[in-house]
C-alpha positions in Angstrom: -3.2 -41.9 19.4 -5.1 -41.9 16.1 -7.2 -38.9 17.1 -4.3 -36.8 18.2 -2.4 -37.8 15.1 -5.4 -36.8 12.9 -5.8 -33.6 14.8 -2.2 -32.7 14.3 -2.6 -33.3 10.6 -5.7 -31.2 10.5 -3.9 -28.4 12.3 -1.0 -28.6 9.8 -3.4 -28.6 6.8 -5.3 -25.7 8.2 -2.1 -23.8 8.8 -0.9 -24.5 5.3 -4.2 -23.4 3.9 -4.2 -20.1 5.9 -0.5 -19.5 4.9 -1.6 -19.9 1.3 -4.4 -17.5 1.9 -2.0 -14.9 3.3 0.2 -15.3 0.2 -2.9 -15.0 -2.0 -4.0 -11.9 -0.1 -0.6 -10.4 -0.5 -0.7 -11.0 -4.2 -4.2 -9.5 -4.4 -3.0 -6.4 -2.6 -0.5 -5.7 -5.4 -3.4 -5.3 -7.9 -6.0 -2.5 -8.0 -9.4 -2.5 -9.4 -10.5 0.3 -11.7 -12.5 1.9 -8.8 -9.5 1.7 -6.4 -7.2 3.3 -9.0 -9.7 6.0 -9.8 -9.9 6.8 -6.1 -6.2 6.8 -5.7 -5.6 9.1 -8.7 -8.7 11.1 -7.8 -10.1 10.6 -11.3 -13.5 9.4 -12.6 -13.6 5.8 -13.6 -14.6 6.8 -17.0 -11.2 8.5 -17.5 -9.5 5.2 -16.9 -11.9 3.5 -19.4 -11.1 6.2 -22.0 -7.3 5.8 -21.4 -7.6 2.0 -21.9 -9.3 2.6 -25.3 -6.6 5.2 -26.4 -3.7 3.4 -24.7 -2.9 6.6 -22.8 -3.1 5.3 -19.2 -1.2 2.9 -17.1 -0.7 -0.7 -18.2 -3.5 -3.0 -17.2 -4.4 -6.7 -17.4 -7.7 -8.4 -18.0 -8.6 -11.4 -15.9 -11.7 -12.6 -17.7 -14.0 -9.6 -17.7 -12.1 -7.9 -14.9 -9.5 -5.2 -15.3 -6.7 -5.0 -12.8 -3.8 -2.6 -12.5 -0.4 -3.7 -11.0 0.7 -1.1 -8.5 4.3 -1.3 -9.6 3.2 -0.6 -13.2 1.0 2.3 -12.1 3.9 3.8 -10.2 6.3 3.4 -13.2 3.8 4.9 -15.5 3.3 7.9 -13.1 7.0 8.5 -13.0 7.2 8.6 -16.8 4.4 11.1 -16.9 6.0 13.4 -14.3 7.1 16.7 -15.6 10.3 18.3 -14.6 
């Protein structure tokens, strides 16, 4: 009995861990790296760097040394920049 009980707990723990990973993966998918955004906008990465320095580009966040762009912020920024 003990083994099956322990196995059941291991399966539950693994399932919870994998579920957490899926949630983490979903969160990670809402953020773009500089390279990913440059590819999406078909711009050189250097343009995004210049925009960050001049505050001309989409909002970004820094996580340590890493720059990330929230997709929702990028879309809102692009809508603002759209010309009629």
